[in-house]
GUBAMI-626800 format. One line per field, with one value per residue (C-alpha): residue in three letters; chain; x, y, z. Coordinates in steps of 0.1 Angstrom, whole numbers. Each point is the difference from the previous one (the first is absolute). Example, Ala and Ser with C-alpha at 12.3 -4.5 7.8 and 13.67 -1.06 7.14 Angstrom:
! GUBAMI-626800
res [ala_ser]
chain [A_A]
c1 [123_14]
c2 [-45_34]
c3 [78_-7]
***
This chain:
! GUBAMI-626800
res [unk_unk_unk_unk_unk_unk_unk_unk_unk_unk_unk_unk_unk_unk_unk_unk_unk_unk_unk_unk_unk_unk_unk_unk_unk_unk_unk_unk_unk_unk_unk_unk_unk_unk_unk_unk_unk_unk_unk_unk_unk_unk_unk_unk_unk_unk_unk_unk_unk_unk_unk_unk_unk_unk_unk_unk_unk_unk_unk_unk_unk_unk_unk_unk_unk_unk_unk_unk_unk_unk_unk_unk_unk_unk_unk_unk_unk_unk_unk_unk_unk_unk_unk_unk_unk_unk_unk_unk_unk_unk_unk_unk_unk_unk_unk_unk_unk_unk_unk_unk_unk_unk_unk_unk_unk_unk_unk_unk_unk_unk_unk_unk_unk_unk_unk_unk_unk_unk_unk_unk_unk_unk_unk_unk_unk_unk_unk_unk_unk_unk_unk_unk_unk_unk_unk_unk_unk_unk_unk_unk_unk_unk_unk_unk_unk_unk_unk_unk_unk_unk_unk_unk_unk_unk_unk_unk_unk_unk_unk_unk_unk_unk_unk_unk_unk_unk_unk_unk_unk_unk_unk_unk_unk_unk_unk_unk_unk_unk_unk_unk_unk_unk_unk_unk_unk_unk_unk_unk_unk_unk_unk_unk_unk_unk_unk_unk_unk_unk_unk_unk_unk_unk_unk_unk_unk_unk_unk_unk_unk_unk_unk_unk_unk_unk_unk_unk_unk_unk_unk_unk_unk_unk_unk_unk_unk_unk_unk_unk_unk_unk_unk_unk_unk_unk_unk_unk_unk_unk_unk_unk_unk_unk_unk_unk_unk_unk_unk_unk_unk_unk_unk_unk_unk_unk_unk_unk_unk_unk_unk_unk_unk_unk_unk_unk_unk_unk_unk_unk_unk_unk_unk_unk_unk_unk_unk_unk_unk_unk_unk_unk_unk_unk_unk_unk_unk_unk_unk_unk_unk_unk_unk_unk_unk_unk_unk_unk_unk_unk_unk_unk_unk_unk_unk_unk_unk_unk_unk_unk_unk_unk_unk_unk_unk_unk_unk_unk_unk_unk_unk_unk_unk_unk_unk_unk_unk_unk_unk_unk_unk_unk_unk_unk_unk_unk_unk_unk_unk_unk_unk_unk_unk_unk_unk_unk_unk_unk_unk_unk_unk_unk_unk_unk_unk_unk_unk_unk_unk_unk_unk_unk_unk_unk_unk_unk_unk_unk_unk_unk_unk_unk_unk_unk_unk_unk_unk_unk_unk_unk_unk_unk_unk_unk_unk_unk_unk_unk_unk_unk_unk_unk_unk_unk_unk_unk_unk_unk_unk_unk_unk_unk_unk_unk_unk_unk_unk_unk_unk_unk_unk_unk_unk_unk_unk_unk_unk_unk_unk_unk_unk]
chain [A_A_A_A_A_A_A_A_A_A_A_A_A_A_A_A_A_A_A_A_A_A_A_A_A_A_A_A_A_A_A_A_A_A_A_A_A_A_A_A_A_A_A_A_A_A_A_A_A_A_A_A_A_A_A_A_A_A_A_A_A_A_A_A_A_A_A_A_A_A_A_A_A_A_A_A_A_A_A_A_A_A_A_A_A_A_A_A_A_A_A_A_A_A_A_A_A_A_A_A_A_A_A_A_A_A_A_A_A_A_A_A_A_A_A_A_A_A_A_A_A_A_A_A_A_A_A_A_A_A_A_A_A_A_A_A_A_A_A_A_A_A_A_A_A_A_A_A_A_A_A_A_A_A_A_A_A_A_A_A_A_A_A_A_A_A_A_A_A_A_A_A_A_A_A_A_A_A_A_A_A_A_A_A_A_A_A_A_A_A_A_A_A_A_A_A_A_A_A_A_A_A_A_A_A_A_A_A_A_A_A_A_A_A_A_A_A_A_A_A_A_A_A_A_A_A_A_A_A_A_A_A_A_A_A_A_A_A_A_A_A_A_A_A_A_A_A_A_A_A_A_A_A_A_A_A_A_A_A_A_A_A_A_A_A_A_A_A_A_A_A_A_A_A_A_A_A_A_A_A_A_A_A_A_A_A_A_A_A_A_A_A_A_A_A_A_A_A_A_A_A_A_A_A_A_A_A_A_A_A_A_A_A_A_A_A_A_A_A_A_A_A_A_A_A_A_A_A_A_A_A_A_A_A_A_A_A_A_A_A_A_A_A_A_A_A_A_A_A_A_A_A_A_A_A_A_A_A_A_A_A_A_A_A_A_A_A_A_A_A_A_A_A_A_A_A_A_A_A_A_A_A_A_A_A_A_A_A_A_A_A_A_A_A_A_A_A_A_A_A_A_A_A_A_A_A_A_A_A_A_A_A_A_A_A_A_A_A_A]
c1 [0_30_1_-37_-13_-34_-10_7_-21_-29_4_-2_-31_-17_6_-7_-30_-31_-8_-30_-22_3_-30_12_35_9_35_11_27_17_34_10_32_4_25_0_19_-9_12_12_-12_35_15_11_-20_-5_-8_-1_-21_-20_-20_-24_-14_-30_-19_-34_-22_-36_-10_-36_-5_-31_-12_1_32_23_38_15_37_25_37_25_25_20_-5_31_19_23_35_19_24_-3_-38_-10_30_-16_32_16_-28_-23_-36_-26_-38_-14_-34_-4_2_26_0_29_-7_32_-6_-32_-22_-36_-22_-31_-17_-31_-28_-38_-23_-39_-21_-34_-26_27_24_37_31_32_35_34_18_-25_-2_-14_-17_-23_-13_15_36_-4_-2_18_12_10_16_7_-15_4_-37_-30_-33_-36_-25_-35_-33_-23_-25_-8_32_17_30_13_37_21_36_35_33_34_18_32_19_37_7_-19_8_-10_-35_7_13_-32_-24_-36_-28_-35_-28_-37_-19_-27_0_-30_-15_-36_-19_30_23_29_11_22_8_28_7_34_21_39_10_35_18_17_35_17_24_-3_14_-25_24_-10_15_3_2_-36_-15_-35_-9_-38_-4_-33_-14_-35_-6_-33_-1_-33_-5_-27_-1_-28_-15_-20_-16_29_27_20_5_25_2_24_9_28_4_29_5_0_33_24_32_-5_-33_-11_-19_-30_10_-22_3_-21_-9_-29_3_-24_2_-22_3_1_-1_1_38_8_-5_7_7_7_7_8_22_7_21_-4_23_23_-22_17_-6_11_21_-25_-26_-5_10_-1_38_24_24_-24_-11_-17_23_-16_23_4_-3_23_13_35_-15_-15_19_0_5_-35_-17_-33_1_7_10_-25_12_21_-6_23_27_1_1_21_-27_-24_-9_-34_-2_-26_-3_-24_-1_-21_4_-17_5_-10_0_-3_-7_-2_-1_0_37_11_-4_15_-1_7_-1_9_-3_11_11_5_23_-6_23_31_31_15_-23_-23_-22_-4_-16_18_-17_8_-15_3_-8_-2_-2_-7_-4_-13_-2_-14_21_-20_-25_26_27_1_25_-1_21_-2_16_-7_13_-3_11_16_17_-22_5_34_33_22_-24_-23_-17_0_-12_-1_-6_-7_-5_-20_-8_-24_-12_-28_-6]
c2 [0_23_9_5_35_9_14_-35_-15_24_-10_-37_6_19_-28_-29_-23_13_-19_-23_28_22_-2_24_9_25_7_27_25_22_7_33_9_36_22_38_31_32_36_12_34_10_-10_-32_-32_-34_-33_-36_-31_-11_-31_-12_-35_-2_-30_2_-24_0_-28_-4_-23_-21_24_30_15_9_7_22_5_11_0_18_-26_27_38_16_16_-21_3_-23_-25_17_-3_-12_16_15_16_20_12_27_-13_15_-2_-4_-15_14_36_2_-38_-22_-37_-17_-32_-19_21_1_21_-3_-24_1_-21_6_-12_-2_14_-8_21_7_18_-7_7_3_3_1_16_9_17_35_20_29_28_-9_3_35_-10_-33_-20_-37_5_-27_8_-17_2_-13_6_-9_2_-11_8_27_3_-12_5_19_-12_16_-1_10_-7_11_0_-1_27_4_-19_5_-15_-23_18_35_8_36_-11_-18_10_-13_7_-6_0_-9_1_-12_-15_-8_-7_14_6_-5_22_-9_20_3_24_-3_20_-4_14_-2_-8_7_16_33_-7_23_-10_10_35_7_-4_-17_-35_-8_-37_-1_20_-11_26_-5_-1_14_3_-7_-18_2_-20_-5_-13_-9_-17_-7_10_31_-9_-14_16_-19_24_-2_27_-1_24_-3_23_0_26_8_-16_13_-9_5_4_25_18_-10_-20_-11_-23_-19_-6_-2_-24_-8_-24_-14_-23_20_-33_-35_0_36_14_37_11_33_11_29_-5_24_2_31_10_-30_-30_-34_-20_-36_-9_-22_24_-3_33_-14_5_-26_26_15_-23_-30_-21_-19_-7_-38_1_31_8_13_26_21_34_11_37_0_-12_16_-9_24_5_26_25_-8_7_24_-26_-4_37_-6_-22_21_-22_17_-4_-8_-25_0_-27_-1_-31_-19_-36_-20_-38_-19_-38_-14_-35_-19_-3_35_33_34_29_36_27_36_25_31_3_32_1_29_7_-22_-1_32_27_-7_30_-12_-30_-23_-18_-34_-15_-38_-26_-39_-30_-36_-31_-32_-35_-31_-28_-27_0_-1_22_36_24_37_30_36_33_31_36_31_36_11_32_21_-24_-14_19_-9_-27_10_-35_-35_-33_-37_-31_-35_-35_-24_-37_-15_-36_-7_-37]
c3 [0_4_-38_-5_0_15_-35_-15_26_-8_-37_9_20_-28_-25_24_-7_21_30_4_13_-32_-23_-27_-10_-28_-12_-24_-8_-26_-16_-15_-20_-10_-19_5_-8_18_4_33_11_10_-33_-17_-5_17_-17_6_5_30_9_27_8_26_13_17_18_15_23_14_30_7_28_-25_11_-28_-3_-26_-7_-27_-4_-22_-13_-18_-5_-13_-29_-21_12_-22_16_34_2_35_17_31_15_-27_-23_8_0_-23_1_-35_8_36_11_28_7_-13_-6_-12_20_6_22_12_-22_22_23_20_14_-5_26_-7_29_-14_-20_-27_25_-1_22_-20_18_-15_-28_-26_-34_2_-27_3_-22_-34_12_16_36_-1_-30_2_34_27_34_33_11_18_-18_6_-28_-9_-16_17_-28_-35_-20_28_20_32_10_30_6_11_-18_17_-21_20_27_2_34_22_32_-10_-8_-8_-34_-10_-26_-7_-24_15_-26_-7_-33_-22_-35_-21_-34_-6_-31_-23_21_20_28_32_29_24_32_17_27_4_36_13_30_1_-9_26_28_37_-6_-29_-28_-33_-5_-37_3_14_-27_-13_-26_-2_38_11_-36_-11_-34_-18_-34_-19_-37_-24_-33_-25_-33_-11_-33_-21_21_26_29_29_26_31_28_27_31_25_26_37_8_26_-18_-37_-19_26_-26_-20_-32_-27_-31_-24_-37_-23_-30_-27_-29_-28_-30_-32_-20_12_-5_13_34_9_36_16_36_23_32_27_31_21_30_-4_7_4_-32_-7_-30_-15_-16_-36_-15_-36_-1_7_15_26_27_-17_21_31_29_-6_-38_-5_-34_-9_-23_28_4_36_-9_-16_32_7_37_29_37_10_26_31_36_21_4_-38_-8_-32_-15_-22_-29_-3_-38_-25_-29_-29_-29_-31_-23_-28_-10_-30_0_-33_3_-36_15_32_-2_-9_18_-8_25_-9_27_4_29_20_35_20_30_22_30_-7_-21_-14_14_30_-11_-36_-15_-25_-29_-13_-32_-5_-26_4_-22_11_-23_17_-16_16_-12_17_26_27_-16_-13_-14_2_-7_13_-10_21_-7_21_-8_33_-13_23_30_2_-1_-30_-11_-29_-1_14_-15_8_-20_12_-15_21_3_24_6_25_10]
***
């Protein structure tokens, strides 16, 4: 047992034959291989290949309890003959935002316990999505959540996420998100509403001085996040809002974000979409929002793309409290974009998009707004039912935004097989 890593034991457990009590066992996964070339906001280019292999399983036991788990077998850029060298190579995160997975690691794992009348209790590391990638986009949360039906087509949920835990013997560096919400589908419309509160202690020592290693930036903040999706005549309509404010570290101001998107089929083979997005006063926006550009967001946390350009982020930090006097990221963002999707067959799909983003309160002049115009092309081909190929090219005119960088662009070639 001395040479066996805990991660290898976890993998063995995932692939093991289910016990006698299991009445249903599902196994699936995916593998991605991607090549990329991208501009850097500070100059120069980066390019390479990256790959990821994931396995997932769902086991339902006779008494109704179910267990859900997933592992990353590999998640890394290609490094040639030195691939897998953990000591000398700086790690990168091609498919995860700020999380490196060079060795076998747990992706998620939780248990779901039925409580009767459709109610469930789920505990463990879970996949988190809310509000079309604005509030949370393909994150992994250590959480306990209770959910169940409260009316026809309406589900109630209440839960808590552990967002921060640096040390086990110091509660002052902890951070939590407490939340409750409703989701529903009524009369052809899907909708949801979430109310959250970020809980954390004041990170000051006995003399009242700020301690940076205990900082939880959304401490004391209130989150309100509703959305709705449906059809008005022939138009598919999606509307979303996101509020974060009232904190006593950052986000002490009221910050607002959201978008309105509409789309309709011009012909059976051609769909046209348009959207307006806004971020007022520096609200915290996740990286997974679909901006119609492969350079701007459109990159969920655990399915991150190498084509995303951080300098074009539409997220913010709000305003800081007295101990963070230097933080004044009270800026606005506005995006208007259109996209056309041409699907001549079930196998082929071409997407063309263009848009404009206004950045107000950042970069060269805090008192002047900067404009960025972008274009995007994507071509998708389903080789088989399990496998698809796609290519993306994104361009942005950044002459008004970035010093000494008139434009940025990124191209990617992608292969994915799901099994």
